[in-house]
PAKOL-542181 format. One record per atom (N, C-alpha, C, O): x, y, z. Coordinates in steps of 0.001 Angstrom, whole numbers, plus 500000, padded with zeros to 6 digits. Layout:
PAKOL-542181
XYZ...
//
This chain:
PAKOL-542181
432997087298297997432359087729299493430977087353299004430533088076298111430448086663299294428764086386299314428100087230299925428636087706300926426914087642299604426016088596300203424551087983300083424148087812298933423640087604301213422304086989301096421298088149301507421381088552302667420603088571300887419531089943301141418212089472301148417794088812300197417465089756302176416275088931302892415575090052303608416054091111304012414333089600303684413149090649304872413193091837304344413699092836304854412452091718302894412439093113302338411529092718300739411620091731300009410831093729300653410329093445298948411514093560298345412337094468298455411566092361297550412459092146296427412085092263294925412000091216294283411891093264294407410911093652293144412179093046291738413173093717291456411907091971291177412829091226289976412868092078289094413968092501288741411890092478288605411541092899287380411520092240286281411676092836285215411312090812286334411052089741285666409674089576285615409233088459285888409028090329285365407442090351285561406700091073286356407216091395287426405463091474286102404767092038286995404248091304288102403716090215287888404345091817289396404082090907290364405090090202291126405100090026292344406064089763290136407051088644290635408166089437291674408853090393291312408189088916292846408864088978293891409935087831294137409880086709293633410903088293294983412265087063295512411815087307296830411311088401297083411936086354297793412018086428299197413506086828299719413754087424300767414535086321298653415875086059298777416610086284297659416294085720296611417785087208297727418709087383296622420241086750297123420522087113298265421036086073296621422412085891296915423142086169295753422981085624294662423990087085296050424956087805295693426567087052295519427009086660296599427326086849294514428856086087294823429415086746293413428761086912292383430594087026293610431557087598292649430848088341291873430805087820290758430197089430291926429807090745291229428371090163290439427820090775289524427964089032290924426494088376289999425655088048291044426109087791292159424211088030290735423378087468290991423291085780291169422800085101290267423697085305292138423932083684292254422191083005292151421794082289291232421698083275292860420239083120293053418976083819293659419079084271294800418095083912293158416935084396293559415468083431293555415024082700292670414936083753294910413633083061295010413322082876296236413407083765297084412940081733296457412164081517297925413642081394298953414629080691298739413426082201299948414235082292301078415156080753301078416344080593300798413993079596301552415090078682301613415818077908300805416810077273301165415234077940299401416129077610298543417250078193298388418296077557298259417161080015298377418398080846297989419463080617299237420694080630299217418651080427300196419823080512301714420490078789301695421455078672302450420190077813301127420599076760301227421797076725300121422565075767300027421851077686299437423289077874298140424530078870298868425623079024298324424184079463300092425370080272300745426319079624301435426221078596302104427430080444301174428715079606301745428939080114303204428496081167303661429724079161303877429784079595305454430288080950305911430357081335307079430645081646304767431319083132304884430479084077304580430783085269304606429098083532304196428333084756303247427985085673304309427846085208305440427847086736304133427126087896304906425676088068304496425320088412303369424813087777305593423575087995305406422914089424305900422930089905307033422510089786305069421898091480304901420372091295305135419582090726304382420071092000306548418491092306306636418046093349306177418384094438306642417177093222305147416487094554304672415694095288305353415445096436304987415181094773306415414519095158307504413166095910306802412876097042307190412624095468306109411292095785305058411669096830304013410771097214303263412719097260303897413161098166302610412976097212301538412733096009301632413156098067300299412588097317298940413955097358298129414538098428297954414490096034297592415506096163296891415092095587295395414406094585295192415682096475294378415482096233292811416480096227291892417526096347292531416652096172291039417511096320289853418060097848290066417321098816290252418868097873290031419961099357290126419104100273288708418587099733287729419182101913289029418654102472287715419484102674286530420603103105286810419296102516285483419938103041284256419769104164283935418595104536283912420698105025283609420170106347282862420514106420281092421626106445280566419426106438280551418998106338279255419942107393278445420595107176277423419833108521279149420383109504277989421024110831279078420060111409279580421721111143279322422448112537279992423658112761279552423980112145278537424534113575280099425440113978279594426731114020280897427266114962281482426880112681280982427524112643282618429058112901282542429698113047283584429580112952281474431302113527281459431585114720281201432316115544281751430568114750279806430961116358279490430210117657279708430474118755279218429232117333280528428514118434281093428262118450282608428499119442283298427686117108283168427247116945284708428485117488285602428185118216286549430143117129285330430979117497286097431422118844286033431979119351287006431230119466284991431414120861284987430745121868285270431270122973285402429253121614285435428353122252285942428271122350287271427657123274287806429021121193288092429509121274289362429976122451290091429666122701291256430769123193289319431362124190289892431193125744289529431936126674289841429842125767288678429462126957287641428187127620288491427428126894289134428065128703288446427101130005289185425419129198288660424899129145287545424904128619290115423713127907289679422591129349289666422660130175290576421609129491288543420822130460288234419523129923288695418640130564289267419514128950288448418171128320288965417059128614290444415949128096290562417557129348291230417107129837292391416458131415292092415795132044292917416814131890290718416576133160290266414935133483290091414254132624289530414494134341290422413047134592290158412775135736289014411830135751288226413992136827289137413746137700288228415062138402287738415975137955288433415497139230286915416445139791286407417550140219287564418750139959287484416909140931288665417698141463289648418547140364290529419684140443290994417641139384290582418351138110291530419734137594290740420804137357291301419433137464289156420711136927288353421813137710288547422882137139288762421747139485288497422702139976289044423346139580290575424486139356290981422474139604290980422989139376292955423480138041292565424613138069293046423358136973292040423815135693292331424868135997291552425914135900292194425058136388290224426219136444289589427761137371290514428968137134290457426982138422291282428129139218291896428685138342293078429834138188293491427516137835293468427805137109295003428938135958294379430020135942294966428799135203293476429611134272292653431095134810292265432084134088292391431147135893291873432264136554291653433129136782292752434289136372292722432666137402293722433093137594294939433514136423295836434596136374296420432655135579295884433048134344296634433969133699296191434590133129297088434466133472294890435030132613294081436581133342293902437647132785293638436307134752294140437616135623293951438030135807292602439203136071292339437016135667291594437793135652290000438123136867289318437419137814288965439617136583289185440075137855288577439622138404287478438942137661286769439835139763287025439337140495285823440114139706284966441224139184285061439073139763283932439502139055282465439231137339282887439283136483282004439059137127283746438779135526283589437367135474283907436730136161284706436866134232282893435179133869282539434399133598283809434769133101284872433337134013283454432272133868284845430962133329283872430469134087283036430447131904284084429544131404283986428384130863284504428622130002285352426950131109284246425974131116284938424905129744284155424752129557282948424400129084285106423588128033284281422104128288285155421772128985286114421337127171284121420093127242284347419071128114285000418330128001285977419347129182283941418058130436283999417131129760283271417574128863282554415828129977283268414847129816282616413839130854282667413244131195283690413666131376281421413032132369280965411347132140281317410481132982281554411284130950281262409471130681281424408919131086283009407768131381283330410235130992283953409880130968285376410443132194285860410385132321287083411090133337285073411329134491285695410131135440285449409332135399284513410186136449286664409013137437286575408806138216285169407694138447284695409951138561284612409996139206283126409258138499282167408626139122281315409261137260282201408542136670281101409840136338280068409571135721279037411076136687280291411821136930278857413438136562279625413888136471280767413983136414278076415675136068278450415895137319278818415315138339278446417143137127279897417998138151280123418861138536279099419034137744278172419551139829279101420365140597277888421592140768278216422110140234279197422322141728277216423515142107277583423801143012278531424670142837279384423096144013278434423205144955279098423151144673280674423866145113281575422164143872280703421813143416282222423135142785282951423445142876284139423957141987281675424875141207282176426466142492282424427347142575283279426246143007281597427184144400281599427170144869282779428266145238283201426077145003283619426137145751285085426385144844286071426415145302287214426576143641285922427142142525286778428333142925286603428864143543287526429109142665285303430559143146285230430962143561284026430518142796283170431663144507283528432577144306282444434077144280282154434682144690281164434495143730283197435741142897283391435519141883283439436572141338283769434655141054283301434857139884283398433982139059281841432982139717281553434122138242281206433078137536280270432399137110280684432869136139281276431113137200280846429994136503281480428920135858280214428231136472279400429051134764280372427764133767279765426803133421280965427150133506282144425616133041280555424889132532281269424275131231280259424233131492279057423898130135280605423109128887279778421579128926280234421216128934281410420920128944279358419589128412279616419188127228280083419600126366279306418531126709281054418557125588281364418169124532280472418211123448281055417914124472279630417656123396278392419193123483277389419300122875276323420165124250277910421557124455277353421309124570275572422085124119274729420409125076275385420268125461273691420467126717273300420638127148272160420430127358274472420644129204274309421730129517275553422053128796276498422174130884275184422862131718275619422524132873276028421684133382275286422813133489276874423201135211276870424502135341277125425050134384277673425202136382276838426637136974276716426760138370276839426258139107275991427424138842277881427904140344277830428795140752277086429432139877276498429104141949276880430067142700275916431369141937275703431772141593274592432042141683276944433447141342276767433183139831276411434173139428275800432257138847276545431963137356275983431940137531274653432582136816273883431096138626274240430974138340272695432004138976271779432168138896270561432675139659272773434168140355271749435466139053271711436415138934270935435035138180272898435834137198272669435552136005271741436428135162271545434501135933271244434068135198269888434074136018268650433802135526267555434376137234268816434254138247267471432890138672267269432774139481266348431832138359267863430488138580267679430156139912267487430258140575268519429787140531266491429718141917266148428263142612265743427440141837265256427976143627265857426762144311265224426447143707263905425425143126263540427663143998263202427499143788261238427886142299261022428225142016259873427890141175262060427875139786261850426213139343261005425150139895261285426344138501260209425353138017259522424850137017260188425682136364260818423271136526260289422802135501260809423806134156260597424615134145259669423680133004261556424391131605261533423162130821260934422090131092261475423127129874259886422721128990259770422301127823261024423099127115261637420956127864261172420576127119262254420920127717263694421191127093264720420857128759263541420744129619264792420082130825264707419611131272263661420034131364265793419242132761266332420267133918266787421182133556267528420218134942266507421173136026267295420240137455267174419855138168266248420103137445268712419171138242269610419670139827269103420832139764268702419255140850269037419337141909268707418431143206269481417222142982269535418771144174269918417812145490270347417512146051269324418051145942268223416371146872269720415716147710268476416592148344267370416315148307266171417887149040268016418715149559267377419942148975266537420919149497266000419389147444266678420269146832265839421530145937266516422145144985266034421659146530267662422976146014268377422662144245268852421572143674268849423837143750269185423486142467269643422968142503271111423350143377271890422125141572271449421405141947272896421965140915273660421628140870274843422831139991273189423578138958273806422949137605273761423665136622273950421665137470273526420762136394273155421257135495272115421279135927270963421703134175272383422362133334270900421520132111271195421377131771272369420843131290270024420231130330270193421195129411269337422115129899268681420894127850269388421509126854268872422577126927268237423600126933268922422717127003266787424042127157266309425003128320266613426206128236266858424186129491266544424698130578267255425568130722268425426623131355268402424988129981269679425691129611270781426693129033270716427411129316271676427329128018269739428210126840269875429633127670270196430546127135270825429695128798269776431295129095269677431122129350271181432171128975271706430400129748271978430784130331273422430376129254274489430778129362275647429428128026274020429380126949274873430876126150274706431594125824275652431165125916273266432465125346273118433227125633273837433696124709274502433750127029274088434674127641274877434607127286275959435689126929276423433330127187276948433144127109277973433383125411278479433727125031279599433068124540277232433181123423277707434928122840277707435482121914278299435362123770276850436973123578276702437810123582278128438545122750278660437370124868278489438036125476279217437945124501280758438873124288281539436779124114280841435894123001282200436975121777282073437629121285282992436986121435280747437868119968280818439272120151281682439761119119282142439745121035281852440716121072282666440413121050283894441411121170284605439206120919284593438857120350285874438374119359285710437693118975286661438434118567284666437604117110284659437797116213285786436869115594286307439036116145286166439568115256287050438904115363288619438449114434289286438992116678288952438555116988290172437130117053290176436688116905291316436279117217289327434847117285289202434265115577288870433217115119289326434960115044288230434122113679287590433808113071289075432681112606289242434652113047290068433870112281291467432624112808292161431877112145292881432468114504291741431225114680292510430159114352291733429092114019292249430381114427290052429403114247288995428860112667289470427697112422289789429787111842289445429890110592289581428838110242291102427807109570291135429295110715291863428437110546293328427309110766293398426524110129294100426888112179292321425616112312292571424425111290291672423250111051291951425169110882290650424096109731290076424076108604291007423011108124291393425332108123291418425074107020292681424137107241293647423308106377293931424190108610294334423020108990294960421518108573294747420649108355295591421460108520293220419866108575292775420112106962292474419198106848291658420531105995292526420620104732292830421086104293291191420854103204290665421678105260290672422488104810289184423714103892288928424739104051289590423631103062288102425139102418287917425433102403286808426532101908286558424670102887285749424990103039284105424466104514283732423341105006283829425516104971283335425435106546282807425758106690281374426684106068280853425080107416280812425294108056279280426221109500279380426191110285280327426891109605278378427345110557277864426954110671276616427457110012275707426027111514276461425450111901274893425922112801274403425584113937274735426868112564273443426940114095272559428855114221273162429362115319273394429454113198273278430985113109273792431864113276272156431451113537271026433027113026272631434137113358271829435436112327272128435625112018273305436331111789271102437193111127271702438305111464272724439070110688273298438208112832272813439269113464273985438694112812275398439321112255276298437180113099275260436745112601276546436650111155276720436828110714277856436376110296275693436579109070276071437833108710276585437866108140277676438998108981275902440265108654276398440229109257277596440412108454278511440024110632278020439937110916279609439116109984280634439451109846281811437997109360280042437351108677281039438077107162281002437811106313281853438981106945279961439639105645280211440406105589280921440515104561281588441329106717281111442559107247281808441768106950283248441948105948283941440915107971283520440100107587284887439922106295285353440238105819286444439277105686284218438726104280284753440064103561285173439976102807286142441244103695284588442491102664284460443029103446286141443779102724286799442737104541286640443205104796287952442397104662288867442629105275289909441117103769288766440284103350289761439522104271289928438733104019290839439323105581289314438062106441289723436833106267289115435956107130289141436698104917288425435113105047287781434798104007288460435371102920288395433625104363289327432888103211289829431326102675289356430617101877289969431048103319288171429888102958287538429944102700286130431104102973285821429343102331285129429227101793284123429060103174283124427978103724283328429970103904282003429931105163281150429709104479279783430445103607279322428847104872279320428624104779277910428373105874276942427251106367276825429509106308276169429486107388275550429044107244273952429587106292273392428483107738273441427968108361272268428718109827271429428598111023271696429450109175270414430229110495269924429391111436269078428591110969268268429534112671269227428903113820268540429287113646266714430444113717266301428083113414265800428404113313264773429365114414264060429638115525264516429769113907262962430627115117262046431167114119261045431367112911261177431342114867260082432100113980258837433438113588259367434171114294260060433691112220258903435186111545259623434823110679260972435591109795261351433778110942261576434019110215262794434019109082262580434520108536263563433599107998261469433848106665261238435233106345261317435528105150261355436240107302261352437441106766261523438042107081263193439044106500263611437432107863263853437437108090264976436924106878266095437394106658267211435792106173265393435570105136265965436327104007265742436486103152266613436888103928264453437859103014264439439214102903265206439915101923265457439350104187265486440576104127266522440414104175267901441357104328268677438917104014268332438556103582269618437915102122269565436877101863270173438545101270268864437700099851268549437785099205269780436985098320270085438836099632270639438838098606271959437839098713272779437589097948273710437075099926272368435742100481273557434508100729273008433515101154273600434652100358271503433314100386270443432503099333270606432941098242270242431265099403271134430230098369271219430710097408272457430066096388272703431708097720273124432054096765274006432792097653275459433183098820275424432825096940276396433757097994277556434860097267277635435033096136277183435712098035278304437036097918278680437014098903279650436997100126279506437017098023280969436552098202282170435374098695282572434457097884282701435099100239282884433827100506282779433216101670281763432277102442281957434159101508280509434009102371279539433510101691278193433961100651277713432651102356277760432089101844276388431718102754275499431079103651276050431849102908274335431507103643273238430499103138272520430697102423271538429123103526273024427800103016272088427379103317270755426425102818270158428099104094270389427870104860268959427547106110268465428594106752268548426713106793268012426493108136267514425762108948267870424704108447268251425805110369267967424962110892268442424553112308267698425487113110267698423490112719267142423326113535266593422098114525266859420960114059266799422329116114267202421446116930267459420487117659266232421064118311265362419265117542266213418484117858264996417911119109265270417641119926264390417637119352266994416871120927266664416947121148268297417666120491269049416196122042268625416114122974270103415128122438271245415126121240271528414406123223271804414049122674273020412417123474272996412075124630272746411804122475273309410169123065273030409971124386274089409776125509273626410044124132275607410369125246276269410604126726276116410070127721276607411982126447274923412256127851274513411731128039273166412175128998272535410786127222272570410254127318271081411281127334270091411162128150269178412424126453270118413336126338269252413184124735268983413973124209268199412630124303269337412146122230268992411668122788267334411249123944267266411719122205266420410953122515265033409657121517265046409689120370265490408740122028264592407558121712264507407175121928262923407637122637262029405863120755263030405197120765261717404160122032261727403887122593260666403648122417262851402494123426262836403284124497263973404009124172264914402839125998263495403584126661264600403002126869266167401933126338266469403713127620267095403859127690268486402411128419268381402138129236267501401504127994269433400567128767269652400210130201269817400494130844270828399534130713268715399461132309268671400548132816268166400995133856268650401136132234267179402559132850266532402826132346265164401992131588264670404056132722264379404175132146263255405438131637263473406270131668262566405707131146264616407356130355264813407194128516264454406300127725264756407968128405263998408130126946263796409147126306264465409137125082264596410325127240265052411508126656265648412288126665264389412098127210263302413258125870264877414799125806264038415076124413263708415305123550264554415054124265262719415920122900262414417458122985262550417693124156262249418414122496262786419549122379262836420592121711261827421666122237261539420155120513261337420630120100260343419700119902258738418477119966258621420627119675257720419678119577256582419329118325256314419653117512257179418691117862255253418530116543255335419502115885254893419999115126255725419901115887254026421364115325253459421982114907254325422148113696254469422539115908255216423270115641256624423012114726257732423807114115258446421612114763257727421153113307258620421197112233258098421588111238258708420741112207256656420643110869255989422367110443255832422731109277255989423302111518255516424935111143255777425299110580257415426217109828257742424605111002257999424722110355259490424476109139259590425210108252260027422990109042259014422214107640259063423040106437258317422965105286258748423775106746257256424529105959256415425586105546257294425791104368257585426444106793257834427577106400258754427378105188259942428302104463260313426191105132260382426097104530261603425744103464260757426298102495261276425044103012259590424582101868258985426046101472258523426310100393259053426840101806257938428098101733257578429313100862258884429969099838258696429254101708260120430116101343261076429286100281261633429902099603262455428026099914261429427290098930262270427105099331263843427383098594264789426637100501263912426767100832264943425250101903265288424549102401264407425033102050266795423900102645266881423636104109266844424578104835267165422314104754266447422494106267266540421387106847267395420231106423267417421885107906268126420789108313268636420369110029268311421254110872268459419322110344267977419128111315267533418211112285268161417028112038268393418869113519268455418203114536269570416872114988268747417094115753267808415384114578268999414435115082268200413334115430269660413033114590270508412883116867269636412038117600270557410901117762269473409871117291269954410697118216268274409651118843267350409396117702266388410257116935265957408066117689266100407690116591265567407918116643263919407668115744263116408595118264263592409118118377262361410520117623262212410827117204261096411447117419263378412782116902263462412359115532263261412816114794262388411224115139264334410949113204264177410735113040262558411370112133262021410009113737261868410044113548260461411004113025259776411045112011259078412327114376260230413255114524259262414008113005259568414423112314258637414103112659260754414971111640261339414381110334260778414987109415260227413015110455261049412494108935260478412380108756258919412458107687258314412199109892258434412341109714256779413693109337256253413871108644255251414750109914257107416326109499256796416782107891256930417556107240256228415865107445258306416231106307258528415532105335257201416107104480256527414281105747257124413542104905256280414229105182254809414129104320253936414731106067254636415308106118252986416564105829253052416971105598251913417420105723253868418549104943254135419089103614254244420126103118253803417878103024255130418242101844255469418061100643254293418723099615254437417346100749253367417156099707252021418249100037251443418752099081250853418977101237251345420003101449250514421645100272251017422504099863250236421555100018252605422736099540253024422710098360253091421628097814253305423987097528252917424192095977252997424361095688253872424647094491253903424356096250254978424623095630256353423828094622256783422674094926257086424223093318256897423067092626257511422556092628258610421698091787258880422992093658259604422671093496261117422002094934261058422146095607262079421313095484260042420811096837259794419548097183260902419373098160261630418811096034260711417639095854261286417826095658262928416799095740263602419097095401263608419060095199264747419877096193265550420516095808266529419874097655265106421190098769265798420542099337266567421096100169267286418957099060266707418119099816267777418739101645267825419169102265268797418581102056266545418168103607266252417343104072267552416349103463267947417839105157268137416899105598269255416688107511268790417458108329268286415090107592269333414855109278269215414995109632270642414369109093271555415886110606270768416026111029272165414821112084272203414407112665271200414297112259273542413556113046274066411836113020273737410961113272274565411668112715272570410263112646271810409330113431272316408324112868272746409412114893272395408479115652273081406818115752272756405791115937273410407153115537271474406220116514270600405607114855269450404600114882268743406331113909269561406246112921268795404391112454268394403333112544269016404707112062267334402841112159267002402958110432266991403916109660267019401472110251266934401181108748266985401321108125265549401268106917265316401480108977264753402265108041263191403215107848263457403498106650263490404127108665263753405566108784264398405949107379265154406691106468264786405172107538266342405321106233267269405323104858266544406120103938266724404265104904265684403886103612264929405121103553264129405700102469264211405757104571263262406291104265262422407749103722263161408296102711262719408360104517264382409324103580265159409370102414265306410387101726265213408123101990265588407682100624265910408242099491264163409037098552264199407835099785263438408016099238262181409351099454261982409782098548261268410216100241262284411835100565261829412516100264263195413553100870263466411863099131264298412577098839265549413563099835266384414571099489266999413082101038266271413175101972266809413339101989268319412963100955268870413789102880269051413544102746270744413328104597270799414145105428270403412279104794271276411748105943272061412782106464273422412511105753274390413401107047273613413914107689275083413033108938275089413132109852274271412042108871276236411351109808276524411708110402277398412140109717278324411730112005277600412083112715278672410986113564279294410772114773279389410176112077279807408940112423280623408782113198281739407706113674282103410161113376282457409983114631283487409648115789283158409338116558284068409612116247281808409294117124281105407754117879281780407379119007282098407152116384281753405616117109281987405430117531283538404429118125283937406416117187284291406133117965285370406903119215285570406400120083286284408120119423284999408835120787284965408408122089284023408618123266284320407860121676283005407513122595281979406069122233281066405688122667279979405479121274281989403894120843281280403012121806281218402051121731280452403260123040282174402394124000281871402647125250280715401856126046280211404161125038280532404557125970279233404025125163278263403258125753277503404179124094278071403741123127276967402499123473276249402459123641275030401194123603277270400320123573276982400118125356276378399627125742275317400645126078277404400737127762276718401488127322275206400775127535274226402588126846274985403033126921273815403082126214272584403786126377271588401654124903273021401227124219271864399690124349271899399091124012270878399120124710272747397685124781273158397348123383273564398188122483273546396251123234273888395819121964274795395684120756274584395592119914275478395645120425272842395874119272272220396644118650272102396619117438272316397917119543271579399207118991271448399931119152272866400692118247273207399776120040273551400171120034274696400133119345275840400989119341276724398737118540275789398571117180276476399290116208275957399444115242276703399824116147274825400384114813274491401653114925274353402278114259273528402361116053275394403935115945275128404216114451276090403374113938276827405530113974275865406121112612275884405319111648276150405170111224277296404606111111274964403330110383274864403840108702275132403789107849274245404313108456276488404393107230276793403344106346276520403645105335275886402287106486276826400922105470276747400996105244275121400602104160274691401366105984274437401157105491272766402512104725272678402511103842271820403594104865273337404664104219273078404765102713273389405365101813272800403898102713274634403905101251275316402879100490274278403287099581273556401568100921274267400370100768273114401204100103272066400864098978271702402321100705271507402734100040270063403461099308270253403735098671269236404206098895271466405268097731271709406523098114271853407498097363271843406526099105271968407991099905271555408803099752273238408225099910274313410047099457273065410897099140274347411392100837274684412546101217274482410288101744275227410551102819275464411538102705277136411493101898278065412374103964276869413121104040278379412751105569278556412117106207277716413299106157279941413217107203280780414622107655280637415532106826280666414860108960280479415818109983280787415414111277281469414367111919281378416717111533282304416303113284283012417415114249282085417257115467282175418081113942281556419042114631280586420013115613281373420264116778281067420487114913282419421166115818283436422477116234282571423285115507281994422410117837282689422244118533283750421148119429283736421017120420284455420121118879282593419066119881282303418622119592283838419138120444284562417832118666284570417342118706285307418156117011286403418758116133285784417996116944287712418782116446288262418599114950288179417428114669287924419420113861288320418978112385287729417808111863288847418178110709289064417135111992289304416140111753290138415187110625289400414257111006288689415391109551289551414394108483288700413257108259289694412200108309289065413070108060290837411852108268291416410927109322291145409706109178291208411632110599290781410836111914290360409985111209288780408782111366288574410910110461287838410699110223286500409578109355286714408511109711286213409608108496287235408771107277287721407535108259288017406620108241287193407437109069289067406058109459289255405742110368288430404556110668288563406266110949287632405726111664286895405222110895285539404195111200284932405998109990285220404862108961284406403632108440284582402813108083283735403569108426285935402336107788286379401495108569286471400393108305285989401774110048287256400811111073287650400648112225286728399887113168286946401590112062285434401928113437284874401063114548285540400016115021285100401718114868286694400991116400287233402104117709286947403261117629287361401731118607286384402643119660286483403040120267287565402684119848288666403836121348287432404222122514288520403198122986289150403258123028290378401905123497288402400876124238289051399772122912289807398930123145290675399946122105289451399272120937289915398069120342288757397151119647289191398131120591287622397316120260286411397788118782286156398916118377286437396883118093285642397253117075284955397453117182283456396594117686282732398624116691282994398942117011281517398888115689280648399886114986280496397838115441280172397838114147279365397153112867280276397919112009280713395850112781280516395346111721281310395594110748280779396057109850281482395394110485279264395175109503278604396781108764278269396908107727277619398146109698278978399087109077278641399978108714279820401208108718279781399040108322281137399409107862282009399764106490281764399289105761280893400863106138282823400954104382282930401064103814284091401227104418285151400984102647283954401066101999285651402755102184286053403735102390285337402622102033287333403923101880288116405085100886287922406279101021288192404348099748287327405686099080286910405908099117285519406918098643285001405090099609284962405828099884283367406403101207283479406801101658282405406519101778284260407169102773284467408757102758284891409743103429284588408520101781285645409793100969286560410702100485285306411915100585285122409822100009284631410739099406283429411141100462282397411607099930281389411112101468282355411730102507281757412828102894282384413476103659281670413368102672283529414259102945284363415146101808284600416189101999285225414827100583284146415559099415284443416051098415283166417146098382282605414840097620282920415049096274281998415069097263280598416042097106279860414188098128280256413805098736279023415049099542278976415491099580277828415720100160279784417166101059279762418356100133279240419075100429278286418475098830280095419330098167279842419133097630278290420171097464277649418008097378277714417884097275276200418260098087275265418744097753274183418045099213275658418774100518274875420037100138274549420520100119273417420569099830275599422457099849275191422929098249275180424016097911275649421906097221274538422070096070274358422695095035275516423390094027275390422158095707276697422602094920277736421551094452278517421516094657279730420810093924277997419080093158278816419594092119279247419141091788280343420501091344278758421023090066279610422168090257280539422781089323281055422409091456280717423464091580282000422905092480282940423331092410284092421863093471282612421215094299283496419904094600283638419248094191282681419227095198284525417975095441284291416982094769285229415983095332285677417330093569285477416498092660286684417123091855287242418180091476286736416650091298288542417291090735289155417089088780288747416063088109288859418279088394288342417964087044287735419523086215287757420613086622287354419203085094288300420865084066287986421548084583286775421116084496285626422759085180287187423653085309286191423855086657285886424948086943285397423140087435286045422847088967285667423908089551286672424361089005287678424198090812286147425383091824287198424286092054288698423073092260288741424984091958289469424530092756290945424565093882291005425227094438291881423928094498290176423810096009290232422198096334290709421220096095290002422156096949292111421178096821292903420997098190293752421978098897293985419803098503294169419209099570294726418337099272296102417443098427296055418564099845297083417743099496298134416998100866298541417601101864298937415638100773298392414934102269298678414245102139299871414253101084300505413616103184300245412845103486301813411516102674301477411010101941302327411047102809300382409691102321300241409648101523298920410589101531298126408631100909298751407996100255297678407108101057296578405911101317296698407822101344295640406818102375294611405700101397294273404785102106293854405353100244294248404358099398293869403280099359294676402175098892294401403679099928295813402561099592296985402281100832297724401394100787298576402913101934297518402566103292298045401822104046297436401767103889296217401026105081298043400053105961297179400843106669295986401740107482296209400387106248294529401119106883293566401658108060293620402790108232293169400980109016294150401269110708294730402563110702295338403249111717295218403185109320296228404208109862297093404889109097296321405565108584297213405313108530295238406295107695294613407366108805294950408150108404295810407616110078294517408909110807294471409377110949295896410474111482296065408729110565296881409466110955298050409918109709298855410111109708300070410080108527297928410757107358298184412371107670298033412729108308297042413227107288298875414465107684299120415274106767298843415055105681299380416735106918297719417547105682297801418222105591299041418521106670299553418641104195299855419287103867300988420776103455300637421730103549301408420808102932299203422008102188299110422179101838297578421248101329296954423367102118297006423393101523295850424669100697295662425750100830296237424255099714294621425227098547294828425676097784293346424915097142292622427124098045293118427536098139291580428489096844291468429628097002291906428178095645290960428791094592290662429046093827292357430114093349292741427810093886293126428027093333294351428545094247295407428405093937296590429070095234295095429724095949296029429139097351296472429238098189295575428634097745297476428038098794298036429077100191297798430170100323298348428393101274296757429248102602296596428517103556296789428983104559296249427231103803297499426766104783298053425645104063299219424959103045299126425786105014300275424988104695301503424228106012301712425023106937301549422927106482302026422364107297302605423233107934303620422790108832304336
//
């Protein structure tokens, strides 16, 4: 079935200022794009003509980093604490959740998205507070960053965490003044509880996958990432796809562990290539925590403290991971929020690259995920190493005020240094790290252009970029990150017909109103998969 789109602003992303008057789609591909008369002359007798009625058509958006399969579906059924303004609200919401869902005694209760930065107490909740909710349910609440949790007494007992336990390398265990565990667990110390939650929720993946998928589609996204996956999840996605349950493309990156090379070999039918809608893009490693939670690993202490954050991996582990990626001829993504972590990753790549005899080693597009505090010299080093910065620029709006407080005005105003990446010639992209925040790509573009915080302050005037350059971060540049720039990311003859219809043209509206633009329709391979 052919479709001819016309009578709207058609942004091709084939160069700034380049529009098409019409686009012809056939068999899931772009058959023609350009002047209306030339395109219309190529349509068949049965072609459906679609009048955009002044709306905007452009390439569908590409999610450069999130947790589409392992986390987003699971979170759809948990207790959302983002609405809480104080500790009392947390107790109220959890009690309401238990009652509404009739959760039996002994069954776990999980809350998500609490943020100590925006609670009246300006502190993390604690064990006794959650015990006040229930002592008959193991209760765990996850910080919005998903880098730390707070657990009640029953949840702590469930993973054998006791007052006598020693500290866990790469993690932090909170204690009351009397030495009792206060329920706060950060980074490696939280893994036992978070892992248990994810294992339990995977049993509901079938019913929840569709909810998460529809959320991405509603934001105009047709390619998503599952960053930090495992072989069980990949095989589950393949099963979902074979059952016709997957409407968009999913690219998984397996979490690094010794022996992962064998797992990648076992998935060779999807490693580096699609089998249906599912592909394994490579390896993911997490090297530090969250800047708003002060667990990102820094070279200079957080403002007014002697805290530097937490490294999660030793240098030799990072080097082993880099070597594995080189040996497997696969892409590597590294979660790096702090600049000390950035140094660790860059130094490991710089050290291991010359030791590899892989003839393709310069073309693997290793990626630094988040880049919140990347220094200018690190940006320049990324350029020399042919690396990609995937920037969580929405942080500027959500936590920009917190970063200025935590890092001081100089470092705080450099978070998400997009302009530096642009000036260095890097093929940057943007992501939302869902479920940390919703995958609202118009919000991301708005933030990259305006850099306005929650309080209304401009965070880093010199790091603002233009609207077209911001759109590249969610289209053609994001396609490049997946080695798909010849298939996706722009409207060009022969490319896939992954398209989005918007209520307005982000290149023509007041930049401060970009986030008000809505997704009207999402099209995957020429087929409409979402309408508002």
